C-alpha positions as CSV (number, residue, x, y, z in Angstrom):
1,X,25.5,9.6,-15.0
2,X,26.2,7.2,-12.2
3,X,25.9,3.5,-13.4
4,X,24.3,0.7,-11.3
5,X,27.6,-0.8,-10.3
6,X,29.1,2.6,-9.4
7,X,26.2,3.1,-7.2
8,X,26.5,-0.4,-5.6
9,X,30.2,0.1,-4.9
10,X,31.3,-3.6,-4.6
11,X,34.6,-2.8,-2.9
12,X,32.7,-1.0,-0.1
13,X,30.2,-3.8,0.2
14,X,33.1,-6.3,0.8
15,X,34.7,-4.0,3.2
16,X,31.5,-3.5,5.3
17,X,30.0,-7.0,4.8
18,X,32.9,-9.3,4.2
19,X,32.6,-12.8,3.0
20,X,34.7,-16.0,3.1
21,X,37.8,-15.8,5.4
22,X,37.4,-12.1,5.8
23,X,34.0,-12.7,7.4
24,X,35.3,-15.4,9.7
25,X,38.2,-13.2,10.9
26,X,36.0,-10.1,11.0
27,X,32.4,-9.8,11.9
28,X,32.1,-13.4,13.1
29,X,34.6,-12.6,15.9
30,X,33.0,-9.4,17.2
31,X,32.1,-9.5,20.8
32,X,28.7,-8.3,22.0
33,X,29.7,-4.7,22.7
34,X,31.5,-4.3,19.4
35,X,28.7,-5.9,17.4
36,X,26.1,-3.6,19.1
37,X,28.2,-0.6,18.2
38,X,28.1,-1.6,14.5
39,X,24.3,-2.3,14.7
40,X,23.6,1.1,16.4
41,X,25.5,3.0,13.8
42,X,23.7,1.3,10.9
43,X,20.4,1.4,12.6
44,X,20.6,5.2,13.1
45,X,21.2,5.7,9.4
46,X,18.3,3.4,8.6
47,X,16.0,5.3,10.8
48,X,17.0,8.6,9.1
49,X,16.0,7.1,5.8
50,X,12.8,5.6,7.2
51,X,11.5,9.0,8.2
52,X,11.8,10.0,4.5
53,X,9.3,7.3,3.5
54,X,5.6,8.1,3.6
55,X,4.7,4.6,4.6
56,X,6.8,4.8,7.8
57,X,5.8,8.3,8.7
58,X,2.1,7.2,8.7
59,X,2.9,4.0,10.6
60,X,5.1,5.6,13.2
61,X,3.2,8.8,13.8
62,X,0.0,6.6,14.0
63,X,1.7,5.0,17.0
64,X,2.6,8.4,18.6
65,X,6.3,8.3,17.5
66,X,8.2,11.4,16.3
67,X,11.7,11.8,14.8
68,X,14.3,11.4,17.5
69,X,12.3,9.1,19.7
70,X,14.1,6.0,18.3
71,X,17.8,6.4,18.5
72,X,19.4,3.0,19.0
73,X,18.7,-0.8,18.8
74,X,17.5,-0.9,22.4
75,X,14.6,1.3,21.3
76,X,13.6,-1.1,18.4
77,X,10.6,-2.7,20.2
78,X,8.9,0.7,20.6
79,X,8.3,0.8,16.9
80,X,5.2,-0.9,15.5
81,X,5.9,-3.8,13.3
82,X,4.2,-4.3,9.8
83,X,3.5,-7.3,7.5
84,X,2.6,-8.1,4.0
85,X,-1.0,-7.2,4.7
86,X,0.1,-3.6,5.4
87,X,2.3,-3.5,2.3
88,X,-0.7,-4.7,0.1
89,X,-2.9,-2.2,1.7
90,X,-0.4,0.5,0.7
91,X,-0.4,-0.8,-2.8
92,X,-4.2,-0.6,-3.0
93,X,-4.2,2.9,-1.6
94,X,-1.3,4.2,-3.7
95,X,-1.3,2.1,-6.9
96,X,0.6,0.6,-8.5
97,X,3.7,0.5,-6.2
98,X,2.4,1.7,-2.8
99,X,4.1,4.4,-0.7
100,X,6.8,2.2,0.8
101,X,9.3,2.0,-2.0
102,X,11.2,5.2,-1.6
103,X,11.9,5.7,-5.3
104,X,11.2,9.4,-5.0
105,X,13.0,10.1,-1.8
106,X,14.8,13.1,-0.7
107,X,17.9,12.4,-2.7
108,X,16.0,11.7,-6.0
109,X,15.4,8.5,-7.9
110,X,18.1,5.8,-7.6
111,X,18.9,2.7,-9.5
112,X,15.9,0.4,-8.9
113,X,15.5,-3.4,-9.3
114,X,11.7,-4.4,-9.3
115,X,10.6,-8.0,-8.6
116,X,7.6,-9.5,-6.9
117,X,6.9,-12.2,-4.3
118,X,5.7,-15.6,-5.6
119,X,2.2,-15.0,-4.4
120,X,2.2,-18.2,-2.2
121,X,0.2,-16.5,0.5
122,X,-1.9,-14.1,-1.7
123,X,-1.4,-11.6,-4.5
124,X,2.2,-11.0,-5.5
125,X,3.7,-8.1,-3.6
126,X,6.1,-5.7,-5.4
127,X,9.7,-5.9,-4.1
128,X,12.1,-3.0,-4.6
129,X,16.0,-3.0,-4.4
130,X,18.5,-0.2,-4.8
131,X,21.9,-1.1,-6.3
132,X,23.6,-0.9,-3.0
133,X,21.2,-3.1,-1.0
134,X,20.7,-5.5,-3.9
135,X,24.4,-6.3,-4.1
136,X,24.8,-6.4,-0.3
137,X,22.1,-9.1,-0.1
138,X,23.9,-10.9,-2.9
139,X,27.1,-10.8,-1.0
140,X,25.4,-12.0,2.1
141,X,24.1,-15.0,0.3
142,X,27.6,-15.7,-1.1
143,X,28.8,-15.5,2.5
144,X,26.3,-18.3,3.4
145,X,27.3,-20.4,0.4
146,X,31.0,-20.0,1.1
147,X,30.5,-20.9,4.7
148,X,28.8,-24.1,3.6
149,X,31.7,-25.0,1.3
150,X,30.8,-23.7,-2.2
151,X,33.8,-22.7,-4.2
152,X,34.5,-20.9,-7.5
153,X,35.1,-24.4,-9.0
154,X,31.6,-25.6,-8.5
155,X,28.9,-26.0,-11.1
156,X,25.8,-24.9,-9.3
157,X,22.5,-26.1,-10.5
158,X,19.7,-23.6,-9.3
159,X,16.0,-24.5,-9.3
160,X,14.8,-21.1,-8.1
161,X,12.1,-19.6,-10.4
162,X,12.5,-16.7,-12.8
163,X,10.0,-14.3,-14.3
164,X,8.8,-11.6,-12.0
165,X,9.7,-13.6,-8.9
166,X,13.0,-12.6,-7.1
167,X,14.4,-16.0,-6.4
168,X,16.2,-17.1,-9.5
169,X,17.6,-13.8,-10.3
170,X,18.9,-13.2,-6.8
171,X,20.6,-16.6,-6.5
172,X,22.2,-16.3,-9.9
173,X,23.5,-12.9,-9.1
174,X,25.0,-14.1,-5.8
175,X,26.7,-17.1,-7.3
176,X,28.0,-15.2,-10.3
177,X,29.0,-11.9,-8.7
178,X,30.4,-13.0,-5.4
179,X,31.2,-16.8,-5.4
180,X,32.5,-16.9,-9.0
181,X,31.0,-20.3,-9.6
182,X,29.3,-21.5,-12.8
183,X,25.6,-21.2,-12.5
184,X,23.0,-23.5,-14.3
185,X,19.9,-21.3,-13.9
186,X,17.4,-24.0,-14.7
187,X,14.5,-22.5,-12.7
188,X,11.3,-24.5,-11.9
189,X,9.9,-27.5,-13.6
190,X,7.7,-25.1,-15.6
191,X,10.6,-23.3,-17.0
192,X,12.9,-26.3,-17.6
193,X,11.2,-29.7,-17.5
194,X,12.3,-31.9,-14.6
195,X,13.7,-34.6,-17.0
196,X,15.7,-31.9,-18.8
197,X,17.1,-30.6,-15.6
198,X,18.4,-34.0,-14.7
199,X,19.9,-34.3,-18.1
200,X,21.6,-30.8,-17.8
201,X,23.1,-31.8,-14.4
202,X,24.5,-35.0,-15.9
203,X,25.8,-33.1,-19.0
204,X,27.4,-30.2,-17.4
205,X,28.7,-32.0,-14.3
206,X,26.7,-30.2,-11.6
207,X,28.5,-30.4,-8.2
208,X,26.1,-28.2,-6.1
209,X,22.4,-27.7,-6.1
210,X,20.4,-24.9,-4.6
211,X,16.6,-24.5,-4.3
212,X,13.5,-25.5,-2.3
213,X,13.7,-28.9,-0.7
214,X,10.5,-30.2,-2.2
215,X,11.6,-29.9,-5.8
216,X,15.2,-31.0,-5.1
217,X,13.8,-34.2,-3.7
218,X,11.6,-34.5,-6.8
219,X,14.6,-34.3,-9.1
220,X,16.2,-37.3,-7.3
221,X,13.1,-39.3,-8.0
222,X,13.1,-38.2,-11.6
223,X,16.7,-39.2,-11.9
224,X,16.0,-42.7,-10.6
225,X,13.1,-43.0,-13.0
226,X,15.7,-42.3,-15.8
227,X,17.9,-45.1,-14.6
228,X,20.4,-42.8,-13.0
229,X,21.6,-43.0,-9.4
230,X,21.8,-39.7,-7.5
231,X,25.2,-39.4,-5.8
232,X,26.9,-41.8,-8.3
233,X,25.8,-40.8,-11.8
234,X,25.1,-37.2,-10.7
235,X,27.7,-36.7,-7.8
236,X,26.2,-33.6,-6.2
237,X,28.5,-32.9,-3.2
238,X,26.6,-30.0,-1.7
239,X,23.0,-29.0,-1.4
240,X,21.9,-25.6,0.0
241,X,18.3,-24.7,0.1
242,X,15.2,-24.3,2.2
243,X,14.8,-27.5,4.2
244,X,12.2,-26.2,6.5
245,X,10.9,-28.8,9.0
246,X,11.6,-31.6,6.6
247,X,15.2,-31.7,7.8
248,X,18.3,-33.1,6.5
249,X,17.6,-36.8,6.5
250,X,15.3,-37.0,3.6
251,X,17.7,-34.9,1.4
252,X,20.7,-36.9,2.3
253,X,18.9,-40.1,1.5
254,X,17.7,-38.8,-1.8
255,X,21.1,-37.4,-2.8
256,X,23.7,-39.8,-1.1
257,X,27.1,-38.3,-0.5
258,X,26.0,-34.6,-0.4
259,X,26.5,-32.2,2.4
260,X,23.1,-30.6,3.1
261,X,22.6,-27.1,4.4
262,X,19.7,-24.9,5.3
263,X,19.2,-21.1,5.1
264,X,16.4,-18.7,5.7
265,X,15.3,-15.5,4.2
266,X,12.3,-13.8,2.5
267,X,12.0,-11.8,-0.7
268,X,11.9,-8.4,1.2
269,X,15.1,-9.0,3.2
270,X,17.4,-11.5,1.3
271,X,19.2,-14.1,3.3
272,X,18.8,-13.6,7.0
273,X,20.4,-16.7,8.5
274,X,22.4,-19.7,7.3
275,X,23.5,-23.1,8.6
276,X,27.2,-23.7,8.9
277,X,29.3,-26.8,8.9
278,X,28.5,-27.5,12.5
279,X,24.9,-28.1,11.5
280,X,23.7,-26.5,14.8
281,X,21.1,-23.9,13.9
282,X,21.3,-21.1,11.3
283,X,23.6,-18.2,12.1
284,X,21.8,-14.9,11.9
285,X,23.9,-12.3,10.0
286,X,23.6,-10.0,12.9
287,X,25.9,-7.3,11.4
288,X,23.2,-7.0,8.6
289,X,19.9,-7.9,10.3
290,X,18.2,-7.4,13.7
291,X,16.0,-10.4,14.3
292,X,13.2,-10.6,16.9
293,X,10.8,-13.5,17.7
294,X,7.4,-12.1,18.4
295,X,4.3,-13.5,20.1
296,X,2.0,-14.1,17.0
297,X,-1.0,-12.5,18.7
298,X,0.4,-9.8,20.9
299,X,3.3,-8.9,18.6
300,X,5.7,-8.4,21.5
301,X,9.1,-10.1,21.8
302,X,9.1,-13.5,23.5
303,X,11.8,-15.1,25.8
304,X,14.9,-16.8,24.4
305,X,14.0,-20.2,23.1
306,X,10.3,-19.6,22.7
307,X,8.6,-19.9,19.3
308,X,7.0,-17.0,17.5
309,X,7.0,-14.9,14.4
310,X,10.3,-13.9,12.9
311,X,10.5,-10.0,12.8
312,X,13.3,-8.5,10.8
313,X,15.0,-5.2,10.5
314,X,17.5,-5.0,7.6
315,X,20.4,-2.7,8.5
316,X,21.7,-2.2,5.0
317,X,18.5,-1.4,3.2
318,X,18.8,2.4,3.4
319,X,18.2,3.3,-0.2
320,X,15.1,1.8,-1.8
321,X,12.4,0.2,0.4
322,X,13.9,0.2,3.9
323,X,12.7,-2.7,6.0
324,X,12.2,-1.9,9.6
325,X,10.4,-4.4,11.9
326,X,8.9,-6.6,9.1
327,X,6.7,-9.4,10.6
328,X,7.3,-12.3,8.3
329,X,4.7,-14.5,10.0
330,X,7.2,-17.3,9.6
331,X,7.6,-19.2,12.8
332,X,10.9,-20.0,14.5
333,X,12.9,-19.5,17.7
334,X,16.4,-18.3,18.8
335,X,18.7,-21.0,20.0
336,X,20.4,-20.4,23.3
337,X,24.2,-20.6,23.7
338,X,26.8,-20.4,20.9
339,X,27.5,-22.6,17.9
340,X,30.7,-24.6,17.5
341,X,32.6,-22.9,14.7
342,X,33.6,-19.6,16.4
343,X,30.8,-17.3,15.0
344,X,29.5,-15.1,17.8
345,X,26.2,-14.5,16.2
346,X,22.9,-15.8,17.6
347,X,21.3,-18.8,15.8
348,X,17.8,-19.3,14.4
349,X,16.2,-22.7,14.8
350,X,15.1,-22.6,11.1
351,X,11.7,-22.3,9.4
352,X,9.0,-24.1,11.5
353,X,5.8,-23.1,9.6
354,X,3.7,-20.0,9.2
355,X,1.5,-18.5,11.9
356,X,-1.0,-17.3,9.2
357,X,-1.0,-20.9,7.7
358,X,-1.5,-22.8,11.0
359,X,-4.6,-24.8,11.4
360,X,-6.5,-25.1,14.7
361,X,-8.2,-28.5,14.9
362,X,-10.2,-29.0,18.1
363,X,-7.8,-26.7,20.0
364,X,-4.6,-28.2,18.6
365,X,-2.2,-26.1,16.5
366,X,-1.2,-28.0,13.3
367,X,1.4,-26.8,10.8
368,X,1.2,-28.2,7.3
369,X,5.0,-28.3,7.0
370,X,5.2,-30.3,10.2
371,X,3.0,-32.9,8.5
372,X,5.6,-33.2,5.7
373,X,8.2,-34.1,8.3
374,X,6.2,-37.0,9.6
375,X,5.3,-38.3,6.1
376,X,9.0,-38.4,5.2
377,X,9.5,-40.9,7.9
378,X,7.0,-43.4,6.4
379,X,8.3,-46.2,4.1
380,X,6.1,-46.5,1.2
381,X,5.5,-42.8,0.7
382,X,7.5,-40.4,-1.5
383,X,7.1,-37.3,0.7
384,X,4.7,-35.5,-1.6
385,X,1.4,-34.3,0.0
386,X,-1.3,-31.8,0.1
387,X,-3.6,-30.8,3.1
388,X,-7.2,-29.7,2.6
389,X,-9.1,-28.0,5.3
390,X,-12.8,-28.6,4.9
391,X,-16.1,-28.3,6.7
392,X,-17.9,-31.6,7.2
393,X,-21.3,-31.6,9.0
394,X,-20.4,-28.4,10.7
395,X,-17.0,-29.5,11.9
396,X,-13.6,-28.5,10.5
397,X,-11.6,-31.4,9.3
398,X,-8.1,-31.8,7.7
399,X,-7.7,-34.2,4.8
400,X,-4.1,-35.2,4.2
401,X,-3.5,-36.6,0.7
402,X,-0.1,-38.4,0.4
403,X,1.6,-39.9,-2.5
404,X,2.9,-43.5,-2.4
405,X,6.4,-44.3,-3.6
406,X,7.0,-45.7,-7.1
407,X,8.1,-49.0,-5.6
408,X,5.3,-49.2,-3.0
409,X,3.7,-52.6,-2.8
410,X,1.5,-54.5,-0.4
411,X,-1.7,-53.6,1.5
412,X,-2.5,-49.9,0.8
413,X,-5.3,-50.1,3.3
414,X,-2.8,-51.0,6.0
415,X,-0.4,-48.3,4.8
416,X,-3.2,-45.7,4.9
417,X,-4.1,-46.8,8.5
418,X,-0.5,-46.6,9.5
419,X,-0.2,-43.1,8.3
420,X,-3.4,-42.0,9.9
421,X,-2.4,-43.5,13.3
422,X,1.1,-41.9,13.1
423,X,-0.3,-38.5,12.4
424,X,-2.8,-38.7,15.2
425,X,-0.1,-39.7,17.6
426,X,2.4,-37.0,16.5
427,X,-0.1,-34.2,15.9
428,X,-2.3,-34.9,19.0
429,X,-5.4,-34.8,16.9
430,X,-7.1,-37.0,14.2
431,X,-7.0,-36.2,10.6
432,X,-8.3,-38.0,7.4
433,X,-5.7,-39.6,5.2
434,X,-6.0,-40.4,1.5
435,X,-3.3,-42.1,-0.6
436,X,-2.6,-41.5,-4.2
437,X,-0.2,-42.6,-6.8
438,X,3.1,-40.8,-7.5
439,X,2.4,-37.4,-9.0
440,X,-1.2,-37.5,-7.8
441,X,-1.0,-34.3,-5.7
442,X,1.0,-32.3,-8.4
443,X,-2.0,-30.5,-9.8
444,X,-3.0,-29.3,-6.3
445,X,0.5,-28.6,-5.0
446,X,1.7,-27.1,-8.3
447,X,5.1,-28.4,-7.5
448,X,6.2,-28.3,-11.1
449,X,5.4,-24.7,-11.6
450,X,6.0,-22.9,-8.3
451,X,9.1,-22.2,-6.2
452,X,7.2,-23.2,-3.1
453,X,4.5,-25.9,-3.5
454,X,1.1,-25.3,-2.0
455,X,0.7,-27.5,1.1
456,X,-2.6,-26.2,2.5
457,X,-5.8,-25.6,0.6
458,X,-8.6,-24.0,2.7
459,X,-12.0,-25.2,1.3
460,X,-14.2,-24.1,4.2
C-alpha cells in the first residue's frame, strides 16, 4: 500500500517547485527561454492526463480537437476554456461528483482529498485534489508566505473557514507542512467568535494574520471595542490575505505596524500569484501556472495591460482533477515590465472584481468591490457595506447600505449626501445610499459566518 505522503513525495515537490532561497536562486531567475521549456514539458504531461478525463474529451472533441493537436504552450489558446458553470453542469449530468474528477483514471484510484467551494457565487462545487497536487499547492502558498517574510518563528492566526470549504484546511497545511510556523486555525466568526479570536491572538502572541480583508478589518474593530490597541497590545507584524480592490491603506491603518501583502488564487487552483516585498503587483508562479487574461464576452486573450477574466491552467495538477483553461470570471490584468526584486515572472494587478458580478447601470459598469474601495476613504464609515440591485418603477437601481463608524458623530444626513456624491463622481453613475449603525449590514453580508462576505444582492 502506498500512503498519502509517499504518493505526495515532498522531496520531489521541493526539488521541482522550490520555496524560500531555493526559489529565489532557481525558478525566479529563469530567463524566458528556460521558463518556456519548463512550461512546455509540464504542459505536455498535463495534456496527456487531460485526454484521460471524460469531461475534457467531451469539451475538446466538441471543439474539433483531437489528441496530438495541442502540443505546447503556444497552442493553449486553441483549447476551449471552461468555468464553474460547466463543472456544475457536469455534476448535474453525472452526480454526485461530475465527470471531471479523474478518480477512476487509467492508473486507477489515487489518494483523494475532497472539499467544496464556499458557494459564494452559487451552489458549492466539489473540489478534488490528489496527494501530489495538494501538497504542491501547499508548497506554493508557503513560497508566497516566505517571500512575504513569514518564518518558522511566527504564530499565525488564520481566519479561513473550515467545514467542507477548502480554505482553512489548505492554509493550515501550507503553514504547518512547509513554513513550519505555529498555526492558530480560528476559522470564521461562526466557528470562533470574533471576541474570542481577539483573545486568542492576545493570549498566544500572534505575530502574523492570514485571511480575507473584510474579516481581518473587523477583528481590529472588535479589538478596539475590547479596549485593546491593534499593533500595540496585539503586535501583528505581517498580514497576508486577499485585499482585493480595498488595497493596503485600510489594512495598515487598522493594524498599525504590520506589513501587508496580497495574494490571489481560487479553490480549483491554489495560490496563483502573490505580492512580494516590492509591493508592485502579484508575481504569477509561472513555473506552476499558465495565466491568460480573456475578454469576458469573446473569451479570447486581450493585449498586455488590458483588463479581463483570469484564465488559469495548472501545470502540476496531473493526477486528480486536472485544470486546463479554467475561466475564473475574476477580473484583473497583467502588469507590463518587471518587478523590482529579481523575479522574472509576470505580475498580476490583483483581484479587481468579477465579470459575472458586475452591474450595468445606465451603460456604466459597476463592480461592488470597487464601491468598497471608495467607502474605505470616507471618514465616519467603518468600511462595511452591502449593495442591493433592485427594480424601481421599471428602472434598475443600486442601493448601497454603508455602516457608520463606532465613533461617528455629527450630521448623518450630510454624511449620507457626501457618500452619495462621492460614489456618483467616482463611479460615473448615481446610486442610492443608506447609512446604518455598526453591524447593521452583517445579516445581509453574513460577514461573521462566511469566508467571503456577500457584497451584492440581486433583488430584481
